[in-house]
C-alpha positions as CSV (number, residue, x, y, z in Angstrom):
1,M,89.8,83.9,95.9
2,K,89.9,86.4,93.0
3,N,89.4,84.8,89.5
4,I,91.4,85.7,86.4
5,F,90.4,84.7,83.3
6,L,92.3,84.6,79.8
7,F,90.6,84.3,76.4
8,C,92.0,83.3,73.0
9,T,90.0,81.6,69.8
10,A,89.1,78.5,71.6
11,G,90.6,78.6,75.3
12,M,93.2,76.5,74.3
13,S,96.9,78.5,73.2
14,T,96.3,80.2,76.8
15,S,96.3,76.9,78.2
16,L,100.0,76.5,78.9
17,L,100.2,80.8,79.8
18,V,97.3,79.3,82.4
19,T,99.7,76.9,83.5
20,K,102.4,79.0,83.8
21,M,100.3,81.7,85.8
22,R,99.1,79.2,88.0
23,D,103.0,78.8,88.9
24,A,103.9,82.4,89.6
25,A,101.1,82.2,91.8
26,K,102.1,79.4,94.0
27,K,105.8,80.6,94.0
28,N,104.6,83.7,94.9
29,N,101.8,82.9,97.5
30,V,99.0,84.5,95.9
31,D,95.5,83.2,96.1
32,V,93.9,83.5,92.4
33,N,92.0,81.1,90.1
34,I,93.2,80.9,86.5
35,D,91.3,79.6,83.8
36,A,91.1,79.8,80.2
37,F,88.2,80.2,77.9
38,P,87.4,80.8,74.1
39,I,86.4,84.0,73.3
40,A,82.9,82.7,72.2
41,E,82.2,82.6,75.8
42,L,82.8,85.4,77.4
43,E,79.3,86.5,78.2
44,K,78.8,83.4,79.8
45,H,82.3,83.9,82.1
46,M,81.8,87.3,83.8
47,D,79.6,87.0,86.7
48,D,82.3,86.1,89.4
49,V,85.0,87.6,87.1
50,A,88.0,89.8,88.9
51,V,89.7,90.7,85.9
52,I,89.7,89.3,81.6
53,L,92.7,89.1,79.2
54,L,92.4,88.9,76.1
55,G,95.6,86.7,74.0
56,P,96.9,88.8,70.8
57,Q,95.3,86.3,68.4
58,I,92.0,88.3,69.2
59,R,92.7,91.9,69.4
60,Y,89.7,92.0,66.8
61,A,87.5,91.5,69.9
62,F,88.9,93.6,72.1
63,K,86.3,96.6,71.6
64,K,83.3,94.5,72.1
65,S,84.4,92.5,75.1
66,K,85.5,96.1,76.7
67,E,81.9,97.3,76.1
68,L,80.9,94.3,77.3
69,C,82.7,94.4,81.0
70,D,83.0,98.4,80.9
71,K,79.1,97.5,81.9
72,K,80.0,95.1,84.7
73,N,83.0,97.3,85.8
74,I,85.3,94.7,85.3
75,P,89.0,95.2,83.9
76,I,89.8,94.0,80.7
77,S,93.4,93.9,78.6
78,M,95.1,92.6,76.1
79,I,98.3,90.4,76.9
80,N,101.4,91.9,75.6
81,P,102.6,89.8,72.3
82,M,105.9,89.4,73.7
83,D,105.2,87.8,76.9
84,Y,102.2,85.3,75.3
85,G,105.4,84.8,72.6
86,V,106.9,83.6,75.5
87,M,104.6,82.5,77.9
88,D,105.8,84.7,80.9
89,G,103.2,83.7,83.4
90,D,105.1,85.7,85.8
91,K,104.7,89.1,83.7
92,V,100.7,88.7,83.3
93,L,100.1,87.4,86.3
94,K,101.1,90.8,87.8
95,L,99.3,92.9,85.0
96,A,96.3,91.1,86.2
97,L,97.2,92.0,89.5
98,S,97.6,95.2,88.6
99,L,94.2,95.6,86.9
100,I,92.6,94.1,89.9
101,N,94.2,96.0,92.4
102,K,93.4,99.7,90.4
């Protein structure tokens, strides 16, 4: 099972998106684990992760986060602000899966 981790300021604003993504994964029979954490815990959650997604509100942390992810060959991306704003779990799950499958 692949782990998809989302990060935001405190790990709480992404919780609804995580729920929507889990629903999309279940609907499409995709076997993944999806969780959200505060950006301050990024390094703590890098050992068993297939892809990392950052919420738009922490765009400032992308450069440093990407440097850390690149060292461990972990794909990372910002979540599209529109998809985040409407909590489009299907689109964000597709983004995560496309990064995993690259």
